[in-house]
Residue, then its C-alpha position, 0 to 999 in steps of 0.5 A: m753889358t759886357s761882350l762875354d755877357i752878350a756872347l753868353e746870352s746869344a749862346r743860351q738861345l742855341s739848340l743843344a746840338e748848336k751849343e755842343m758844336l759851339i763848344e767844340i769850335l771854341r775848344k779847337q780855337t783855344i788849342e790852336e791859339r795856345r799852340k801858337e803862343i807856344a810856338g812863339q815862346v819856343k822861337e824867342a827861346e831859340t833866338l836867346y840861346a842863339s845870341g848867347k843871352i841864355t845857355s843850357s844847363s842840367s836839370e839838377h842845376i836848375l832844380g837847385e837854383l829853384h830850390d835855393s830861390l824858394n828858400e830866400p826871404d821875400e824882399d817885400 
């Protein structure tokens, strides 16, 4: 039995109010984890930008590069 199976089995035994509380707690924890993940990505991007490894560009340029890359044949 996996950890998820064990967690689900435990959750099945909760009352409706406890299940709703668990859902709310998990939702808030997930949001907080995502915030931390995004903050880490921002710090990494700031470090890369400060070191000159990436530069700023206009949205038109970025969209043009994306469009061009979508039109390139796959290299499989």
